[in-house]
ZADO-1210 file (C-alpha; in nm, 4 decimals, padded with zeros to 6 digits):
<atoms>
<atom x="05.7018" y="02.4801" z="10.3250" code="MET" pos="1"/>
<atom x="05.5974" y="02.8300" z="10.2724" code="LYS" pos="2"/>
<atom x="05.9809" y="02.9648" z="10.3221" code="LYS" pos="3"/>
<atom x="06.0573" y="02.7311" z="10.0483" code="LYS" pos="4"/>
<atom x="05.7854" y="02.8643" z="09.8271" code="SER" pos="5"/>
<atom x="05.8827" y="03.2371" z="09.9128" code="ILE" pos="6"/>
<atom x="06.2541" y="03.1736" z="09.8464" code="SER" pos="7"/>
<atom x="06.1914" y="02.9803" z="09.5219" code="SER" pos="8"/>
<atom x="05.9522" y="03.2665" z="09.4025" code="SER" pos="9"/>
<atom x="06.2287" y="03.5052" z="09.5169" code="LEU" pos="10"/>
<atom x="06.4921" y="03.3060" z="09.3064" code="LEU" pos="11"/>
<atom x="06.2707" y="03.2889" z="08.9938" code="ILE" pos="12"/>
<atom x="06.1979" y="03.6566" z="09.0316" code="LEU" pos="13"/>
<atom x="06.5670" y="03.7179" z="09.0402" code="VAL" pos="14"/>
<atom x="06.6454" y="03.4929" z="08.7431" code="ILE" pos="15"/>
<atom x="06.3623" y="03.6807" z="08.5394" code="PHE" pos="16"/>
<atom x="06.5106" y="04.0289" z="08.6161" code="ILE" pos="17"/>
<atom x="06.8627" y="03.9020" z="08.5413" code="LEU" pos="18"/>
<atom x="06.7287" y="03.7463" z="08.1889" code="LEU" pos="19"/>
<atom x="06.5759" y="04.0787" z="08.1134" code="ILE" pos="20"/>
<atom x="06.8585" y="04.2682" z="08.1921" code="ILE" pos="21"/>
<atom x="07.0978" y="04.0358" z="07.9674" code="ILE" pos="22"/>
<atom x="06.8735" y="04.0380" z="07.6742" code="PHE" pos="23"/>
<atom x="06.8048" y="04.4223" z="07.6938" code="ASN" pos="24"/>
<atom x="07.1630" y="04.5052" z="07.7408" code="ARG" pos="25"/>
<atom x="07.2312" y="04.5774" z="07.3866" code="LYS" pos="26"/>
<atom x="06.9337" y="04.7856" z="07.3425" code="LYS" pos="27"/>
<atom x="07.0207" y="04.9838" z="07.6397" code="ILE" pos="28"/>
<atom x="07.3866" y="05.0492" z="07.5494" code="THR" pos="29"/>
<atom x="07.3256" y="05.1320" z="07.1820" code="SER" pos="30"/>
<atom x="07.0729" y="05.3599" z="07.2461" code="SER" pos="31"/>
<atom x="07.3576" y="05.6120" z="07.4299" code="ILE" pos="32"/>
<atom x="07.5009" y="05.8031" z="07.1683" code="PRO" pos="33"/>
<atom x="07.8837" y="05.7246" z="07.1024" code="LEU" pos="34"/>
<atom x="07.9471" y="06.0998" z="06.9927" code="SER" pos="35"/>
<atom x="07.9187" y="06.4303" z="07.1701" code="ASP" pos="36"/>
<atom x="07.5769" y="06.5365" z="07.2339" code="THR" pos="37"/>
<atom x="07.6945" y="06.8996" z="07.2558" code="VAL" pos="38"/>
<atom x="07.8837" y="07.0328" z="06.9990" code="GLU" pos="39"/>
<atom x="08.2799" y="07.1087" z="07.1328" code="ALA" pos="40"/>
<atom x="08.2690" y="07.4763" z="06.9983" code="SER" pos="41"/>
<atom x="08.0052" y="07.5759" z="07.2352" code="LYS" pos="42"/>
<atom x="08.2950" y="07.4914" z="07.5340" code="PHE" pos="43"/>
<atom x="08.5485" y="07.7393" z="07.3162" code="ILE" pos="44"/>
<atom x="08.6433" y="08.0470" z="07.5445" code="PRO" pos="45"/>
<atom x="08.5090" y="08.3545" z="07.4076" code="ILE" pos="46"/>
<atom x="08.8107" y="08.5259" z="07.2788" code="LYS" pos="47"/>
<atom x="08.8353" y="08.8919" z="07.3573" code="THR" pos="48"/>
<atom x="09.0667" y="09.1435" z="07.1722" code="LYS" pos="49"/>
<atom x="09.3638" y="09.0027" z="07.3464" code="ASN" pos="50"/>
<atom x="09.6378" y="09.1279" z="07.0741" code="HIS" pos="51"/>
<atom x="09.8029" y="09.4271" z="07.1185" code="ILE" pos="52"/>
<atom x="10.0396" y="09.6208" z="06.9333" code="ASN" pos="53"/>
<atom x="10.3835" y="09.6517" z="07.0911" code="ILE" pos="54"/>
<atom x="10.5876" y="09.9169" z="06.9363" code="ASN" pos="55"/>
<atom x="10.9440" y="09.9479" z="07.1220" code="LEU" pos="56"/>
<atom x="11.0218" y="10.2467" z="06.9124" code="LYS" pos="57"/>
<atom x="10.7467" y="10.4162" z="07.0575" code="ASN" pos="58"/>
<atom x="10.8421" y="10.3167" z="07.4396" code="ILE" pos="59"/>
<atom x="11.2299" y="10.3491" z="07.4093" code="THR" pos="60"/>
<atom x="11.2560" y="10.5865" z="07.1400" code="SER" pos="61"/>
<atom x="11.5335" y="10.3468" z="06.9686" code="LEU" pos="62"/>
<atom x="11.4731" y="10.1910" z="06.6483" code="ASP" pos="63"/>
<atom x="11.5040" y="09.8220" z="06.7348" code="PHE" pos="64"/>
<atom x="11.5831" y="09.5391" z="06.4738" code="PRO" pos="65"/>
<atom x="11.2849" y="09.3690" z="06.3018" code="LYS" pos="66"/>
<atom x="11.1155" y="09.1445" z="06.5665" code="TYR" pos="67"/>
<atom x="10.7679" y="08.9269" z="06.6378" code="SER" pos="68"/>
<atom x="10.5573" y="08.8755" z="06.9205" code="ILE" pos="69"/>
<atom x="10.5928" y="08.5401" z="07.0351" code="THR" pos="70"/>
<atom x="10.3786" y="08.5192" z="07.3242" code="LYS" pos="71"/>
<atom x="10.1271" y="08.7441" z="07.5501" code="GLU" pos="72"/>
<atom x="10.0031" y="08.6845" z="07.8912" code="ASN" pos="73"/>
<atom x="09.7581" y="08.8693" z="08.1029" code="VAL" pos="74"/>
<atom x="09.9620" y="09.0116" z="08.3823" code="PHE" pos="75"/>
<atom x="09.7545" y="09.0638" z="08.7192" code="ILE" pos="76"/>
<atom x="09.9506" y="09.2330" z="09.0139" code="PRO" pos="77"/>
<atom x="09.9287" y="09.1550" z="09.3336" code="ASP" pos="78"/>
<atom x="09.7727" y="09.4672" z="09.4479" code="THR" pos="79"/>
<atom x="09.4662" y="09.4230" z="09.2289" code="LEU" pos="80"/>
<atom x="09.2176" y="09.1897" z="09.3190" code="SER" pos="81"/>
<atom x="09.0451" y="09.0792" z="08.9937" code="LEU" pos="82"/>
<atom x="08.9605" y="08.7780" z="08.8762" code="ALA" pos="83"/>
<atom x="09.1722" y="08.6505" z="08.5901" code="GLU" pos="84"/>
<atom x="08.9019" y="08.6183" z="08.3562" code="ASP" pos="85"/>
<atom x="08.8039" y="08.9940" z="08.4006" code="GLU" pos="86"/>
<atom x="09.1539" y="09.0897" z="08.2852" code="GLU" pos="87"/>
<atom x="09.2558" y="09.0907" z="07.8938" code="ASN" pos="88"/>
<atom x="09.5730" y="09.2113" z="07.7490" code="ILE" pos="89"/>
<atom x="09.3889" y="09.4941" z="07.6093" code="ALA" pos="90"/>
<atom x="09.3338" y="09.6415" z="07.9595" code="SER" pos="91"/>
<atom x="09.6942" y="09.7053" z="07.9883" code="GLY" pos="92"/>
<atom x="09.8381" y="09.4643" z="08.2319" code="ASN" pos="93"/>
<atom x="10.0519" y="09.2237" z="08.0587" code="TYR" pos="94"/>
<atom x="10.3661" y="09.0248" z="07.9696" code="THR" pos="95"/>
<atom x="10.4771" y="08.9701" z="07.6315" code="ALA" pos="96"/>
<atom x="10.7979" y="08.7770" z="07.4745" code="ILE" pos="97"/>
<atom x="10.9309" y="08.9098" z="07.1625" code="LEU" pos="98"/>
<atom x="11.1765" y="08.7236" z="06.9356" code="THR" pos="99"/>
<atom x="11.4294" y="08.9366" z="06.7584" code="LEU" pos="100"/>
<atom x="11.5015" y="08.7951" z="06.3772" code="ASP" pos="101"/>
<atom x="11.8455" y="08.8452" z="06.4221" code="THR" pos="102"/>
<atom x="12.0965" y="08.8921" z="06.7452" code="ILE" pos="103"/>
<atom x="12.1730" y="09.2429" z="06.8308" code="LEU" pos="104"/>
<atom x="12.4802" y="09.3837" z="06.6324" code="ASN" pos="105"/>
<atom x="12.7432" y="09.6078" z="06.8223" code="LYS" pos="106"/>
<atom x="12.6239" y="09.9364" z="06.6594" code="LYS" pos="107"/>
<atom x="12.2921" y="09.8822" z="06.8366" code="PHE" pos="108"/>
<atom x="12.4313" y="09.8097" z="07.1750" code="ILE" pos="109"/>
<atom x="12.6609" y="10.1150" z="07.1441" code="ALA" pos="110"/>
<atom x="12.3502" y="10.3155" z="07.0666" code="GLN" pos="111"/>
<atom x="12.1912" y="10.1869" z="07.3743" code="ILE" pos="112"/>
<atom x="12.5005" y="10.2527" z="07.5863" code="GLN" pos="113"/>
<atom x="12.5012" y="10.6100" z="07.4405" code="LYS" pos="114"/>
<atom x="12.1577" y="10.6766" z="07.5405" code="ASN" pos="115"/>
<atom x="12.1879" y="10.5130" z="07.8667" code="ALA" pos="116"/>
<atom x="12.4272" y="10.8095" z="07.9717" code="LEU" pos="117"/>
<atom x="12.1474" y="11.0342" z="07.9254" code="LYS" pos="118"/>
<atom x="11.8458" y="10.8695" z="08.0168" code="ASP" pos="119"/>
<atom x="11.8268" y="10.7129" z="08.3706" code="THR" pos="120"/>
<atom x="11.5581" y="10.4395" z="08.2428" code="CYS" pos="121"/>
<atom x="11.8436" y="10.2282" z="08.0715" code="TRP" pos="122"/>
<atom x="12.0446" y="10.0071" z="08.3278" code="LYS" pos="123"/>
<atom x="12.3117" y="09.7969" z="08.1474" code="ILE" pos="124"/>
<atom x="12.4849" y="09.5180" z="08.3748" code="LYS" pos="125"/>
<atom x="12.7360" y="09.2686" z="08.1567" code="ASP" pos="126"/>
<atom x="12.5233" y="09.1407" z="07.8890" code="ALA" pos="127"/>
<atom x="12.1776" y="09.2320" z="08.0418" code="TYR" pos="128"/>
<atom x="11.9773" y="09.5414" z="07.9380" code="ILE" pos="129"/>
<atom x="11.6720" y="09.6650" z="08.1062" code="SER" pos="130"/>
<atom x="11.4609" y="09.9835" z="08.0141" code="TYR" pos="131"/>
<atom x="11.2012" y="10.0764" z="08.2972" code="ILE" pos="132"/>
<atom x="10.9672" y="10.3624" z="08.2164" code="HIS" pos="133"/>
<atom x="10.6578" y="10.4959" z="08.3133" code="LYS" pos="134"/>
<atom x="10.4385" y="10.6373" z="08.0566" code="ASP" pos="135"/>
<atom x="10.2182" y="10.9595" z="08.0288" code="LYS" pos="136"/>
<atom x="09.8910" y="10.7560" z="08.1367" code="LYS" pos="137"/>
<atom x="10.0703" y="10.6362" z="08.4601" code="GLY" pos="138"/>
<atom x="10.1587" y="10.2727" z="08.3400" code="GLY" pos="139"/>
<atom x="10.4950" y="10.1154" z="08.3993" code="LYS" pos="140"/>
<atom x="10.6798" y="09.9512" z="08.1102" code="TYR" pos="141"/>
<atom x="10.9988" y="09.7014" z="08.1947" code="ASN" pos="142"/>
<atom x="11.1732" y="09.5770" z="07.8894" code="ILE" pos="143"/>
<atom x="11.4550" y="09.3555" z="07.9372" code="SER" pos="144"/>
<atom x="11.6848" y="09.1450" z="07.7146" code="PHE" pos="145"/>
<atom x="12.0392" y="09.0125" z="07.6913" code="SER" pos="146"/>
<atom x="12.2926" y="09.1278" z="07.4194" code="THR" pos="147"/>
<atom x="12.3480" y="08.7538" z="07.3510" code="LYS" pos="148"/>
<atom x="12.0034" y="08.6368" z="07.2878" code="GLY" pos="149"/>
<atom x="11.7179" y="08.7146" z="07.0559" code="ARG" pos="150"/>
<atom x="11.4256" y="08.7149" z="07.3037" code="GLN" pos="151"/>
<atom x="11.3002" y="09.0640" z="07.4720" code="ILE" pos="152"/>
<atom x="11.0692" y="09.0496" z="07.7389" code="THR" pos="153"/>
<atom x="10.8103" y="09.3570" z="07.7888" code="VAL" pos="154"/>
<atom x="10.5816" y="09.3797" z="08.1178" code="THR" pos="155"/>
<atom x="10.3430" y="09.6661" z="08.1455" code="HIS" pos="156"/>
<atom x="10.1592" y="09.7605" z="08.4432" code="ILE" pos="157"/>
<atom x="09.8776" y="10.0206" z="08.4473" code="GLU" pos="158"/>
</atoms>
């Protein structure tokens, strides 16, 4: 008899708790805000000065046709053990993709070929041209492009 009264008391208690949960469910779920509690702008990464001016004439001493910077990325050489978030484009290690407004004309390519005879930094292989040059600060430029395309890849390592 005692077992029945304990089990019936437990059953009544469980039913009572379930009823409370069912009737208060709307209050519990409606109290949770459906929008963000922290503004999304708080999570935007801190932007550093990551834009660098790339002047191909200063690097190669040639007047390149008009171009625009399409993409810039931080480049971390394998020899450095820096965290990626500590490195930025302004520090000197970067790769960039430049897009020419037009395809290179024959006159410009002939000018490169003429300069390649005097300057060993220029390497020409079929339609592929590269320019590897060390600057006065010890940094190394690697500029490569195709005579048939409009993209120029620039890599600079300090």
